[in-house]
mmCIF file as gemmi writes it, N, C-alpha and C atoms, coordinates in Angstrom:
data_model
loop_
_atom_site.group_PDB
_atom_site.id
_atom_site.type_symbol
_atom_site.label_atom_id
_atom_site.label_alt_id
_atom_site.label_comp_id
_atom_site.label_asym_id
_atom_site.label_entity_id
_atom_site.label_seq_id
_atom_site.pdbx_PDB_ins_code
_atom_site.Cartn_x
_atom_site.Cartn_y
_atom_site.Cartn_z
_atom_site.occupancy
_atom_site.B_iso_or_equiv
_atom_site.pdbx_formal_charge
_atom_site.auth_seq_id
_atom_site.auth_asym_id
_atom_site.pdbx_PDB_model_num
ATOM 1 N N . MET Axp A 1 ? 10.535 20.41 -18.589 1 0 ? 1 A 1
ATOM 2 C CA . MET Axp A 1 ? 11.486 20.838 -17.979 1 0 ? 1 A 1
ATOM 3 C C . MET Axp A 1 ? 12.446 21.778 -18.323 1 0 ? 1 A 1
ATOM 4 N N . ASN Axp A 2 ? 12.496 21.977 -20.245 1 0 ? 2 A 1
ATOM 5 C CA . ASN Axp A 2 ? 13.903 22.879 -20.72 1 0 ? 2 A 1
ATOM 6 C C . ASN Axp A 2 ? 13.684 24.939 -20.927 1 0 ? 2 A 1
ATOM 7 N N . GLU Axp A 3 ? 12.416 25.199 -20.17 1 0 ? 3 A 1
ATOM 8 C CA . GLU Axp A 3 ? 11.87 26.587 -20.14 1 0 ? 3 A 1
ATOM 9 C C . GLU Axp A 3 ? 12.755 26.827 -18.903 1 0 ? 3 A 1
ATOM 10 N N . PRO Axp A 4 ? 13.224 28.129 -19.413 1 0 ? 4 A 1
ATOM 11 C CA . PRO Axp A 4 ? 14.59 28.698 -18.358 1 0 ? 4 A 1
ATOM 12 C C . PRO Axp A 4 ? 13.763 29.452 -16.614 1 0 ? 4 A 1
ATOM 13 N N . ILE Axp A 5 ? 14.915 29.332 -16.135 1 0 ? 5 A 1
ATOM 14 C CA . ILE Axp A 5 ? 13.732 29.773 -14.391 1 0 ? 5 A 1
ATOM 15 C C . ILE Axp A 5 ? 14.209 30.576 -14.884 1 0 ? 5 A 1
ATOM 16 N N . GLU Axp A 6 ? 13.271 32.12 -14.984 1 0 ? 6 A 1
ATOM 17 C CA . GLU Axp A 6 ? 12.92 33.115 -14.09 1 0 ? 6 A 1
ATOM 18 C C . GLU Axp A 6 ? 12.596 33.752 -12.523 1 0 ? 6 A 1
ATOM 19 N N . PHE Axp A 7 ? 14.138 34.719 -12.84 1 0 ? 7 A 1
ATOM 20 C CA . PHE Axp A 7 ? 13.987 35.438 -12.134 1 0 ? 7 A 1
ATOM 21 C C . PHE Axp A 7 ? 13.462 36.438 -11.277 1 0 ? 7 A 1
ATOM 22 N N . PRO Axp A 8 ? 13.13 37.144 -10.377 1 0 ? 8 A 1
ATOM 23 C CA . PRO Axp A 8 ? 12.836 38.462 -10.251 1 0 ? 8 A 1
ATOM 24 C C . PRO Axp A 8 ? 14.242 39.479 -9.923 1 0 ? 8 A 1
ATOM 25 N N . ASP Axp A 9 ? 13.26 41.113 -10.4 1 0 ? 9 A 1
ATOM 26 C CA . ASP Axp A 9 ? 14.735 41.708 -10.193 1 0 ? 9 A 1
ATOM 27 C C . ASP Axp A 9 ? 15.521 41.797 -8.9 1 0 ? 9 A 1
ATOM 28 N N . LEU Axp A 10 ? 17.062 42.018 -9.307 1 0 ? 10 A 1
ATOM 29 C CA . LEU Axp A 10 ? 17.569 41.731 -7.464 1 0 ? 10 A 1
ATOM 30 C C . LEU Axp A 10 ? 18.406 43.124 -7.806 1 0 ? 10 A 1
ATOM 31 N N . HIS Axp A 11 ? 18.309 43.754 -6.973 1 0 ? 11 A 1
ATOM 32 C CA . HIS Axp A 11 ? 19.647 44.855 -6.197 1 0 ? 11 A 1
ATOM 33 C C . HIS Axp A 11 ? 20.373 44.269 -5.222 1 0 ? 11 A 1
ATOM 34 N N . GLU Axp A 12 ? 21.23 44.981 -5.884 1 0 ? 12 A 1
ATOM 35 C CA . GLU Axp A 12 ? 22.497 45.353 -4.071 1 0 ? 12 A 1
ATOM 36 C C . GLU Axp A 12 ? 23.319 46.571 -3.603 1 0 ? 12 A 1
ATOM 37 N N . SER Axp A 13 ? 23.716 47.195 -2.992 1 0 ? 13 A 1
ATOM 38 C CA . SER Axp A 13 ? 24.561 47.645 -2.499 1 0 ? 13 A 1
ATOM 39 C C . SER Axp A 13 ? 24.56 47.869 -1.581 1 0 ? 13 A 1
ATOM 40 N N . ILE Axp A 14 ? 25.994 49.133 -1.002 1 0 ? 14 A 1
ATOM 41 C CA . ILE Axp A 14 ? 26.376 49.565 0.159 1 0 ? 14 A 1
ATOM 42 C C . ILE Axp A 14 ? 26.285 50.597 0.183 1 0 ? 14 A 1
ATOM 43 N N . LEU Axp A 15 ? 25.333 51.021 1.315 1 0 ? 15 A 1
ATOM 44 C CA . LEU Axp A 15 ? 24.716 52.025 2.181 1 0 ? 15 A 1
ATOM 45 C C . LEU Axp A 15 ? 25.696 52.852 2.965 1 0 ? 15 A 1
ATOM 46 N N . ASP Axp A 16 ? 26.196 53.911 3.391 1 0 ? 16 A 1
ATOM 47 C CA . ASP Axp A 16 ? 26.485 55.186 4.434 1 0 ? 16 A 1
ATOM 48 C C . ASP Axp A 16 ? 24.897 55.272 4.705 1 0 ? 16 A 1
ATOM 49 N N . GLU Axp A 17 ? 25.237 56.223 6.417 1 0 ? 17 A 1
ATOM 50 C CA . GLU Axp A 17 ? 24.181 56.062 7.033 1 0 ? 17 A 1
ATOM 51 C C . GLU Axp A 17 ? 22.981 57.068 6.236 1 0 ? 17 A 1
ATOM 52 N N . ALA Axp A 18 ? 23.841 58.213 5.691 1 0 ? 18 A 1
ATOM 53 C CA . ALA Axp A 18 ? 22.89 58.921 5.201 1 0 ? 18 A 1
ATOM 54 C C . ALA Axp A 18 ? 22.386 58.373 4.432 1 0 ? 18 A 1
ATOM 55 N N . ARG Axp A 19 ? 22.561 58.15 3.409 1 0 ? 19 A 1
ATOM 56 C CA . ARG Axp A 19 ? 21.539 57.242 2.452 1 0 ? 19 A 1
ATOM 57 C C . ARG Axp A 19 ? 20.912 55.915 3.01 1 0 ? 19 A 1
ATOM 58 N N . LEU Axp A 20 ? 20.921 55.127 4.125 1 0 ? 20 A 1
ATOM 59 C CA . LEU Axp A 20 ? 20.393 54.653 4.244 1 0 ? 20 A 1
ATOM 60 C C . LEU Axp A 20 ? 19.199 55.152 5.585 1 0 ? 20 A 1
ATOM 61 N N . ASP Axp A 21 ? 19.256 56.041 5.576 1 0 ? 21 A 1
ATOM 62 C CA . ASP Axp A 21 ? 18.45 58.059 6.856 1 0 ? 21 A 1
ATOM 63 C C . ASP Axp A 21 ? 17.316 57.25 5.295 1 0 ? 21 A 1
ATOM 64 N N . ALA Axp A 22 ? 18.004 57.94 4.242 1 0 ? 22 A 1
ATOM 65 C CA . ALA Axp A 22 ? 17.517 58.728 3.224 1 0 ? 22 A 1
ATOM 66 C C . ALA Axp A 22 ? 16.451 57.279 2.612 1 0 ? 22 A 1
ATOM 67 N N . LEU Axp A 23 ? 16.941 56.332 2.47 1 0 ? 23 A 1
ATOM 68 C CA . LEU Axp A 23 ? 16.336 55.398 2.528 1 0 ? 23 A 1
ATOM 69 C C . LEU Axp A 23 ? 14.178 54.931 2.928 1 0 ? 23 A 1
ATOM 70 N N . PHE Axp A 24 ? 15.181 54.946 3.871 1 0 ? 24 A 1
ATOM 71 C CA . PHE Axp A 24 ? 13.886 55.378 5.243 1 0 ? 24 A 1
ATOM 72 C C . PHE Axp A 24 ? 13.38 56.299 4.798 1 0 ? 24 A 1
ATOM 73 N N . ASN Axp A 25 ? 13.583 57.665 4.844 1 0 ? 25 A 1
ATOM 74 C CA . ASN Axp A 25 ? 12.575 58.231 4.431 1 0 ? 25 A 1
ATOM 75 C C . ASN Axp A 25 ? 12.069 58.296 3.58 1 0 ? 25 A 1
ATOM 76 N N . ASP Axp A 26 ? 12.296 57.606 2.669 1 0 ? 26 A 1
ATOM 77 C CA . ASP Axp A 26 ? 11.746 57.605 0.924 1 0 ? 26 A 1
ATOM 78 C C . ASP Axp A 26 ? 10.647 56.502 1.048 1 0 ? 26 A 1
ATOM 79 N N . ILE Axp A 27 ? 11.003 55.064 1.597 1 0 ? 27 A 1
ATOM 80 C CA . ILE Axp A 27 ? 10.063 54.021 2.037 1 0 ? 27 A 1
ATOM 81 C C . ILE Axp A 27 ? 9.198 54.946 2.475 1 0 ? 27 A 1
ATOM 82 N N . ALA Axp A 28 ? 9.446 55.662 3.989 1 0 ? 28 A 1
ATOM 83 C CA . ALA Axp A 28 ? 8.402 56.139 4.62 1 0 ? 28 A 1
ATOM 84 C C . ALA Axp A 28 ? 7.011 56.963 3.831 1 0 ? 28 A 1
ATOM 85 N N . MET Axp A 29 ? 7.97 58.102 3.515 1 0 ? 29 A 1
ATOM 86 C CA . MET Axp A 29 ? 7.076 59.069 1.94 1 0 ? 29 A 1
ATOM 87 C C . MET Axp A 29 ? 6.251 58.208 1.091 1 0 ? 29 A 1
ATOM 88 N N . GLU Axp A 30 ? 6.958 57.574 0.397 1 0 ? 30 A 1
ATOM 89 C CA . GLU Axp A 30 ? 6.621 57.01 -0.896 1 0 ? 30 A 1
ATOM 90 C C . GLU Axp A 30 ? 5.741 55.6 -0.938 1 0 ? 30 A 1
ATOM 91 N N . ALA Axp A 31 ? 5.847 54.279 0.022 1 0 ? 31 A 1
ATOM 92 C CA . ALA Axp A 31 ? 5.817 53.703 -0.434 1 0 ? 31 A 1
ATOM 93 C C . ALA Axp A 31 ? 4.436 53.161 0.611 1 0 ? 31 A 1
ATOM 94 N N . GLN Axp A 32 ? 3.8 52.423 0.603 1 0 ? 32 A 1
ATOM 95 C CA . GLN Axp A 32 ? 2.939 51.152 1.7 1 0 ? 32 A 1
ATOM 96 C C . GLN Axp A 32 ? 3.797 50.616 1.892 1 0 ? 32 A 1
ATOM 97 N N . VAL Axp A 33 ? 4.299 50.325 3.366 1 0 ? 33 A 1
ATOM 98 C CA . VAL Axp A 33 ? 4.733 49.606 3.683 1 0 ? 33 A 1
ATOM 99 C C . VAL Axp A 33 ? 3.571 48.218 4.397 1 0 ? 33 A 1
ATOM 100 N N . LEU Axp A 34 ? 4.293 47.2 4.187 1 0 ? 34 A 1
ATOM 101 C CA . LEU Axp A 34 ? 3.415 45.959 4.121 1 0 ? 34 A 1
ATOM 102 C C . LEU Axp A 34 ? 4.012 45.124 5.559 1 0 ? 34 A 1
ATOM 103 N N . SER Axp A 35 ? 5.041 45.242 5.97 1 0 ? 35 A 1
ATOM 104 C CA . SER Axp A 35 ? 5.747 44.391 7.287 1 0 ? 35 A 1
ATOM 105 C C . SER Axp A 35 ? 7.107 45.302 7.417 1 0 ? 35 A 1
ATOM 106 N N . VAL Axp A 36 ? 7.451 45.125 8.986 1 0 ? 36 A 1
ATOM 107 C CA . VAL Axp A 36 ? 8.973 44.963 8.984 1 0 ? 36 A 1
ATOM 108 C C . VAL Axp A 36 ? 9.161 43.786 9.913 1 0 ? 36 A 1
ATOM 109 N N . LEU Axp A 37 ? 10.702 43.197 9.824 1 0 ? 37 A 1
ATOM 110 C CA . LEU Axp A 37 ? 10.631 42.357 10.477 1 0 ? 37 A 1
ATOM 111 C C . LEU Axp A 37 ? 12.156 42.064 10.79 1 0 ? 37 A 1
ATOM 112 N N . LEU Axp A 38 ? 12.744 41.802 12.392 1 0 ? 38 A 1
ATOM 113 C CA . LEU Axp A 38 ? 13.746 41.866 12.833 1 0 ? 38 A 1
ATOM 114 C C . LEU Axp A 38 ? 14.116 40.551 12.809 1 0 ? 38 A 1
ATOM 115 N N . LYS Axp A 39 ? 16.008 40.894 12.383 1 0 ? 39 A 1
ATOM 116 C CA . LYS Axp A 39 ? 16.605 39.287 12.636 1 0 ? 39 A 1
ATOM 117 C C . LYS Axp A 39 ? 17.374 39.843 13.913 1 0 ? 39 A 1
ATOM 118 N N . GLY Axp A 40 ? 17.664 39.06 14.938 1 0 ? 40 A 1
ATOM 119 C CA . GLY Axp A 40 ? 18.169 39.607 15.653 1 0 ? 40 A 1
ATOM 120 C C . GLY Axp A 40 ? 19.823 38.738 15.945 1 0 ? 40 A 1
ATOM 121 N N . GLY Axp A 41 ? 19.955 37.647 15.329 1 0 ? 41 A 1
ATOM 122 C CA . GLY Axp A 41 ? 21.148 37.192 15.351 1 0 ? 41 A 1
ATOM 123 C C . GLY Axp A 41 ? 21.038 36.166 14.661 1 0 ? 41 A 1
ATOM 124 N N . ALA Axp A 42 ? 22.21 35.303 14.019 1 0 ? 42 A 1
ATOM 125 C CA . ALA Axp A 42 ? 22.514 34.488 13.252 1 0 ? 42 A 1
ATOM 126 C C . ALA Axp A 42 ? 21.897 33.169 13.226 1 0 ? 42 A 1
ATOM 127 N N . GLU Axp A 43 ? 21.266 32.871 15.129 1 0 ? 43 A 1
ATOM 128 C CA . GLU Axp A 43 ? 20.412 31.436 14.712 1 0 ? 43 A 1
ATOM 129 C C . GLU Axp A 43 ? 18.998 32.213 15.173 1 0 ? 43 A 1
ATOM 130 N N . VAL Axp A 44 ? 18.602 33.645 15.515 1 0 ? 44 A 1
ATOM 131 C CA . VAL Axp A 44 ? 17.546 33.947 15.348 1 0 ? 44 A 1
ATOM 132 C C . VAL Axp A 44 ? 16.467 34.201 13.937 1 0 ? 44 A 1
ATOM 133 N N . LEU Axp A 45 ? 15.201 33.926 14.893 1 0 ? 45 A 1
ATOM 134 C CA . LEU Axp A 45 ? 14.759 33.747 13.385 1 0 ? 45 A 1
ATOM 135 C C . LEU Axp A 45 ? 14.071 35.271 13.48 1 0 ? 45 A 1
ATOM 136 N N . ALA Axp A 46 ? 13.315 35.795 12.708 1 0 ? 46 A 1
ATOM 137 C CA . ALA Axp A 46 ? 13.293 37.095 11.257 1 0 ? 46 A 1
ATOM 138 C C . ALA Axp A 46 ? 12.005 37.499 12.428 1 0 ? 46 A 1
ATOM 139 N N . GLU Axp A 47 ? 11.853 38.316 13.096 1 0 ? 47 A 1
ATOM 140 C CA . GLU Axp A 47 ? 10.154 38.489 13.833 1 0 ? 47 A 1
ATOM 141 C C . GLU Axp A 47 ? 9.88 39.976 13.372 1 0 ? 47 A 1
ATOM 142 N N . GLY Axp A 48 ? 9.248 40.195 13.942 1 0 ? 48 A 1
ATOM 143 C CA . GLY Axp A 48 ? 7.968 41.463 13.985 1 0 ? 48 A 1
ATOM 144 C C . GLY Axp A 48 ? 6.699 41.621 13.44 1 0 ? 48 A 1
ATOM 145 N N . GLY Axp A 49 ? 6.454 42.841 12.687 1 0 ? 49 A 1
ATOM 146 C CA . GLY Axp A 49 ? 4.842 43.077 11.855 1 0 ? 49 A 1
ATOM 147 C C . GLY Axp A 49 ? 4.657 44.398 12.772 1 0 ? 49 A 1
ATOM 148 N N . ASP Axp A 50 ? 4.592 44.308 13.575 1 0 ? 50 A 1
ATOM 149 C CA . ASP Axp A 50 ? 4.189 45.033 14.663 1 0 ? 50 A 1
ATOM 150 C C . ASP Axp A 50 ? 4.661 46.643 14.996 1 0 ? 50 A 1
ATOM 151 N N . VAL Axp A 51 ? 6.857 46.655 14.414 1 0 ? 51 A 1
ATOM 152 C CA . VAL Axp A 51 ? 7.942 47.649 14.225 1 0 ? 51 A 1
ATOM 153 C C . VAL Axp A 51 ? 8.06 48.505 13.605 1 0 ? 51 A 1
ATOM 154 N N . ALA Axp A 52 ? 8.03 49.623 13.717 1 0 ? 52 A 1
ATOM 155 C CA . ALA Axp A 52 ? 8.018 50.888 12.811 1 0 ? 52 A 1
ATOM 156 C C . ALA Axp A 52 ? 8.746 51.138 12.361 1 0 ? 52 A 1
ATOM 157 N N . LEU Axp A 53 ? 8.896 51.875 11.41 1 0 ? 53 A 1
ATOM 158 C CA . LEU Axp A 53 ? 10.584 51.671 10.462 1 0 ? 53 A 1
ATOM 159 C C . LEU Axp A 53 ? 10.965 52.1 10.845 1 0 ? 53 A 1
ATOM 160 N N . SER Axp A 54 ? 10.111 54.102 11.885 1 0 ? 54 A 1
ATOM 161 C CA . SER Axp A 54 ? 11.403 54.455 11.994 1 0 ? 54 A 1
ATOM 162 C C . SER Axp A 54 ? 12.394 54.039 13.705 1 0 ? 54 A 1
ATOM 163 N N . GLU Axp A 55 ? 11.534 52.639 14.461 1 0 ? 55 A 1
ATOM 164 C CA . GLU Axp A 55 ? 11.906 51.424 15.213 1 0 ? 55 A 1
ATOM 165 C C . GLU Axp A 55 ? 13.3 50.917 14.563 1 0 ? 55 A 1
ATOM 166 N N . ALA Axp A 56 ? 13.071 50.138 14.14 1 0 ? 56 A 1
ATOM 167 C CA . ALA Axp A 56 ? 13.671 49.5 13.067 1 0 ? 56 A 1
ATOM 168 C C . ALA Axp A 56 ? 14.962 49.673 12.879 1 0 ? 56 A 1
ATOM 169 N N . LEU Axp A 57 ? 15.091 51.017 12.706 1 0 ? 57 A 1
ATOM 170 C CA . LEU Axp A 57 ? 16.011 51.649 11.462 1 0 ? 57 A 1
ATOM 171 C C . LEU Axp A 57 ? 16.984 51.872 12.867 1 0 ? 57 A 1
ATOM 172 N N . SER Axp A 58 ? 16.562 51.987 13.47 1 0 ? 58 A 1
ATOM 173 C CA . SER Axp A 58 ? 17.286 52.996 15.793 1 0 ? 58 A 1
ATOM 174 C C . SER Axp A 58 ? 17.82 52.056 15.669 1 0 ? 58 A 1
ATOM 175 N N . MET Axp A 59 ? 17.58 50.655 15.514 1 0 ? 59 A 1
ATOM 176 C CA . MET Axp A 59 ? 17.103 49.606 16.347 1 0 ? 59 A 1
ATOM 177 C C . MET Axp A 59 ? 18.529 48.8 15.327 1 0 ? 59 A 1
ATOM 178 N N . LEU Axp A 60 ? 18.767 49.231 13.991 1 0 ? 60 A 1
ATOM 179 C CA . LEU Axp A 60 ? 19.421 48.597 13.489 1 0 ? 60 A 1
ATOM 180 C C . LEU Axp A 60 ? 20.56 49.178 13.683 1 0 ? 60 A 1
ATOM 181 N N . LYS Axp A 61 ? 20.924 50.7 13.305 1 0 ? 61 A 1
ATOM 182 C CA . LYS Axp A 61 ? 21.948 51.337 13.18 1 0 ? 61 A 1
ATOM 183 C C . LYS Axp A 61 ? 23.226 51.799 14.662 1 0 ? 61 A 1
ATOM 184 N N . GLU Axp A 62 ? 22.023 50.693 15.651 1 0 ? 62 A 1
ATOM 185 C CA . GLU Axp A 62 ? 22.013 50.881 17.136 1 0 ? 62 A 1
ATOM 186 C C . GLU Axp A 62 ? 22.664 49.595 17.618 1 0 ? 62 A 1
ATOM 187 N N . GLY Axp A 63 ? 22.595 49.278 16.22 1 0 ? 63 A 1
ATOM 188 C CA . GLY Axp A 63 ? 23.105 47.399 16.347 1 0 ? 63 A 1
ATOM 189 C C . GLY Axp A 63 ? 22.66 46.196 16.986 1 0 ? 63 A 1
ATOM 190 N N . ARG Axp A 64 ? 21.299 46.709 17.786 1 0 ? 64 A 1
ATOM 191 C CA . ARG Axp A 64 ? 19.923 45.979 18.148 1 0 ? 64 A 1
ATOM 192 C C . ARG Axp A 64 ? 19.936 45.502 17.666 1 0 ? 64 A 1
ATOM 193 N N . VAL Axp A 65 ? 19.803 45.211 16.375 1 0 ? 65 A 1
ATOM 194 C CA . VAL Axp A 65 ? 19.423 44.122 15.317 1 0 ? 65 A 1
ATOM 195 C C . VAL Axp A 65 ? 20.018 43.687 14.236 1 0 ? 65 A 1
ATOM 196 N N . ARG Axp A 66 ? 20.507 42.264 13.78 1 0 ? 66 A 1
ATOM 197 C CA . ARG Axp A 66 ? 21.414 41.995 12.729 1 0 ? 66 A 1
ATOM 198 C C . ARG Axp A 66 ? 20.74 42.8 11.17 1 0 ? 66 A 1
ATOM 199 N N . ALA Axp A 67 ? 19.528 42.359 11.091 1 0 ? 67 A 1
ATOM 200 C CA . ALA Axp A 67 ? 19.238 42.611 9.9 1 0 ? 67 A 1
ATOM 201 C C . ALA Axp A 67 ? 17.788 42.968 10.07 1 0 ? 67 A 1
ATOM 202 N N . VAL Axp A 68 ? 17.343 44.266 9.077 1 0 ? 68 A 1
ATOM 203 C CA . VAL Axp A 68 ? 15.854 44.714 8.783 1 0 ? 68 A 1
ATOM 204 C C . VAL Axp A 68 ? 15.013 43.889 7.34 1 0 ? 68 A 1
ATOM 205 N N . GLN Axp A 69 ? 14.394 43.622 7.356 1 0 ? 69 A 1
ATOM 206 C CA . GLN Axp A 69 ? 13.18 43.58 6.221 1 0 ? 69 A 1
ATOM 207 C C . GLN Axp A 69 ? 12.492 43.954 5.581 1 0 ? 69 A 1
ATOM 208 N N . VAL Axp A 70 ? 11.921 45.312 4.947 1 0 ? 70 A 1
ATOM 209 C CA . VAL Axp A 70 ? 11.341 45.362 4.372 1 0 ? 70 A 1
ATOM 210 C C . VAL Axp A 70 ? 10.18 45.21 3.905 1 0 ? 70 A 1
ATOM 211 N N . ARG Axp A 71 ? 8.835 44.736 3.97 1 0 ? 71 A 1
ATOM 212 C CA . ARG Axp A 71 ? 7.975 44.191 2.525 1 0 ? 71 A 1
ATOM 213 C C . ARG Axp A 71 ? 6.776 45.672 2.487 1 0 ? 71 A 1
ATOM 214 N N . TYR Axp A 72 ? 6.875 46.713 1.07 1 0 ? 72 A 1
ATOM 215 C CA . TYR Axp A 72 ? 6.559 47.577 0.988 1 0 ? 72 A 1
ATOM 216 C C . TYR Axp A 72 ? 5.632 47.586 -0.644 1 0 ? 72 A 1
ATOM 217 N N . VAL Axp A 73 ? 4.859 48.637 -0.838 1 0 ? 73 A 1
ATOM 218 C CA . VAL Axp A 73 ? 4.401 48.64 -2.371 1 0 ? 73 A 1
ATOM 219 C C . VAL Axp A 73 ? 4.616 49.888 -2.971 1 0 ? 73 A 1
ATOM 220 N N . HIS Axp A 74 ? 5.088 50.152 -3.989 1 0 ? 74 A 1
ATOM 221 C CA . HIS Axp A 74 ? 6.348 51.083 -4.833 1 0 ? 74 A 1
ATOM 222 C C . HIS Axp A 74 ? 5.658 51.635 -5.797 1 0 ? 74 A 1
ATOM 223 N N . ARG Axp A 75 ? 4.838 52.284 -6.331 1 0 ? 75 A 1
ATOM 224 C CA . ARG Axp A 75 ? 4.173 51.861 -7.963 1 0 ? 75 A 1
ATOM 225 C C . ARG Axp A 75 ? 3.318 51.51 -8.323 1 0 ? 75 A 1
ATOM 226 N N . GLY Axp A 76 ? 2.305 50.85 -7.209 1 0 ? 76 A 1
ATOM 227 C CA . GLY Axp A 76 ? 2.403 49.597 -7.85 1 0 ? 76 A 1
ATOM 228 C C . GLY Axp A 76 ? 3.356 48.601 -7.882 1 0 ? 76 A 1
ATOM 229 N N . LYS Axp A 77 ? 4.551 48.376 -8.294 1 0 ? 77 A 1
ATOM 230 C CA . LYS Axp A 77 ? 5.324 47.125 -8.053 1 0 ? 77 A 1
ATOM 231 C C . LYS Axp A 77 ? 5.769 46.688 -6.47 1 0 ? 77 A 1
ATOM 232 N N . ALA Axp A 78 ? 5.712 46.052 -6.523 1 0 ? 78 A 1
ATOM 233 C CA . ALA Axp A 78 ? 5.477 44.444 -4.64 1 0 ? 78 A 1
ATOM 234 C C . ALA Axp A 78 ? 7.56 44.987 -4.222 1 0 ? 78 A 1
ATOM 235 N N . TRP Axp A 79 ? 7.821 45.264 -3.417 1 0 ? 79 A 1
ATOM 236 C CA . TRP Axp A 79 ? 9.38 45.213 -3.492 1 0 ? 79 A 1
ATOM 237 C C . TRP Axp A 79 ? 9.566 44.373 -2.159 1 0 ? 79 A 1
ATOM 238 N N . THR Axp A 80 ? 10.587 43.91 -1.894 1 0 ? 80 A 1
ATOM 239 C CA . THR Axp A 80 ? 11.543 43.14 -0.375 1 0 ? 80 A 1
ATOM 240 C C . THR Axp A 80 ? 13.152 44.172 -0.352 1 0 ? 80 A 1
ATOM 241 N N . ASP Axp A 81 ? 12.833 44.56 0.145 1 0 ? 81 A 1
ATOM 242 C CA . ASP Axp A 81 ? 14.583 45.732 1.143 1 0 ? 81 A 1
ATOM 243 C C . ASP Axp A 81 ? 15.349 44.553 1.842 1 0 ? 81 A 1
ATOM 244 N N . THR Axp A 82 ? 16.088 43.722 2.339 1 0 ? 82 A 1
ATOM 245 C CA . THR Axp A 82 ? 16.733 43.374 3.139 1 0 ? 82 A 1
ATOM 246 C C . THR Axp A 82 ? 18.389 44.218 3.603 1 0 ? 82 A 1
ATOM 247 N N . LEU Axp A 83 ? 18.022 45.051 5.09 1 0 ? 83 A 1
ATOM 248 C CA . LEU Axp A 83 ? 19.339 45.863 5.145 1 0 ? 83 A 1
ATOM 249 C C . LEU Axp A 83 ? 19.992 45.386 5.728 1 0 ? 83 A 1
ATOM 250 N N . LEU Axp A 84 ? 21.312 45.021 5.809 1 0 ? 84 A 1
ATOM 251 C CA . LEU Axp A 84 ? 22.072 44.297 6.979 1 0 ? 84 A 1
ATOM 252 C C . LEU Axp A 84 ? 23.397 45.737 7.557 1 0 ? 84 A 1
ATOM 253 N N . ARG Axp A 85 ? 24.111 45.249 9.186 1 0 ? 85 A 1
ATOM 254 C CA . ARG Axp A 85 ? 24.45 46.298 8.787 1 0 ? 85 A 1
ATOM 255 C C . ARG Axp A 85 ? 26.497 45.109 8.498 1 0 ? 85 A 1
ATOM 256 N N . THR Axp A 86 ? 27.028 45.837 8.07 1 0 ? 86 A 1
ATOM 257 C CA . THR Axp A 86 ? 27.968 45.532 7.417 1 0 ? 86 A 1
ATOM 258 C C . THR Axp A 86 ? 29.804 46.195 8.257 1 0 ? 86 A 1
ATOM 259 N N . ALA Axp A 87 ? 31.115 46.434 8.128 1 0 ? 87 A 1
ATOM 260 C CA . ALA Axp A 87 ? 31.783 46.911 8.952 1 0 ? 87 A 1
ATOM 261 C C . ALA Axp A 87 ? 32.024 48.642 8.232 1 0 ? 87 A 1
ATOM 262 N N . SER Axp A 88 ? 31.887 47.991 6.731 1 0 ? 88 A 1
ATOM 263 C CA . SER Axp A 88 ? 32.034 48.808 5.795 1 0 ? 88 A 1
ATOM 264 C C . SER Axp A 88 ? 30.513 49.82 5.426 1 0 ? 88 A 1
ATOM 265 N N . GLY Axp A 89 ? 29.833 49.965 5.991 1 0 ? 89 A 1
ATOM 266 C CA . GLY Axp A 89 ? 28.322 50.515 6.054 1 0 ? 89 A 1
ATOM 267 C C . GLY Axp A 89 ? 27.393 49.416 5.764 1 0 ? 89 A 1
ATOM 268 N N . TYR Axp A 90 ? 25.841 50.506 5.042 1 0 ? 90 A 1
ATOM 269 C CA . TYR Axp A 90 ? 24.808 49.049 4.78 1 0 ? 90 A 1
ATOM 270 C C . TYR Axp A 90 ? 24.405 47.77 3.766 1 0 ? 90 A 1
ATOM 271 N N . ARG Axp A 91 ? 24.606 47.221 4.321 1 0 ? 91 A 1
ATOM 272 C CA . ARG Axp A 91 ? 24.176 46.675 2.905 1 0 ? 91 A 1
ATOM 273 C C . ARG Axp A 91 ? 22.957 46.567 2.54 1 0 ? 91 A 1
ATOM 274 N N . VAL Axp A 92 ? 22.496 46.421 1.336 1 0 ? 92 A 1
ATOM 275 C CA . VAL Axp A 92 ? 20.779 46.46 0.771 1 0 ? 92 A 1
ATOM 276 C C . VAL Axp A 92 ? 20.488 45.852 -0.255 1 0 ? 92 A 1
ATOM 277 N N . VAL Axp A 93 ? 20.218 44.828 -0.36 1 0 ? 93 A 1
ATOM 278 C CA . VAL Axp A 93 ? 19.33 43.514 -1.488 1 0 ? 93 A 1
ATOM 279 C C . VAL Axp A 93 ? 17.769 43.526 -1.514 1 0 ? 93 A 1
ATOM 280 N N . ARG Axp A 94 ? 17.554 44.381 -2.633 1 0 ? 94 A 1
ATOM 281 C CA . ARG Axp A 94 ? 16.23 44.353 -2.715 1 0 ? 94 A 1
ATOM 282 C C . ARG Axp A 94 ? 15.995 43.703 -4.054 1 0 ? 94 A 1
ATOM 283 N N . ILE Axp A 95 ? 15.067 43.012 -3.848 1 0 ? 95 A 1
ATOM 284 C CA . ILE Axp A 95 ? 14.443 42.741 -4.456 1 0 ? 95 A 1
ATOM 285 C C . ILE Axp A 95 ? 12.911 42.583 -5.096 1 0 ? 95 A 1
ATOM 286 N N . ALA Axp A 96 ? 12.31 42.477 -6.413 1 0 ? 96 A 1
ATOM 287 C CA . ALA Axp A 96 ? 11.04 42.461 -7.072 1 0 ? 96 A 1
ATOM 288 C C . ALA Axp A 96 ? 10.61 41.228 -6.549 1 0 ? 96 A 1
ATOM 289 N N . ALA Axp A 97 ? 9.083 41.367 -5.157 1 0 ? 97 A 1
ATOM 290 C CA . ALA Axp A 97 ? 8.547 40.82 -5.349 1 0 ? 97 A 1
ATOM 291 C C . ALA Axp A 97 ? 7.503 39.973 -6.6 1 0 ? 97 A 1
């Protein structure tokens, strides 16, 4: 019980709309997308799996969903990006799976 807990790599940032578009484009072009989940509201569970990456981006930008979670593999490493719409842009939290 004295061993330290190992946490995965975690990165966080705020993106403007142009950088959000670039992120989704990079994932679409350079990664293997495993799943796309949508979060509709504070009390609504995430759903998805059959949602295209481009559709999830549109829904997030239009405010039809509160957040999007994209699970993907890039250069042999699994990642999960959670993107939330905020007043100042789009918050992205990236974690190595």
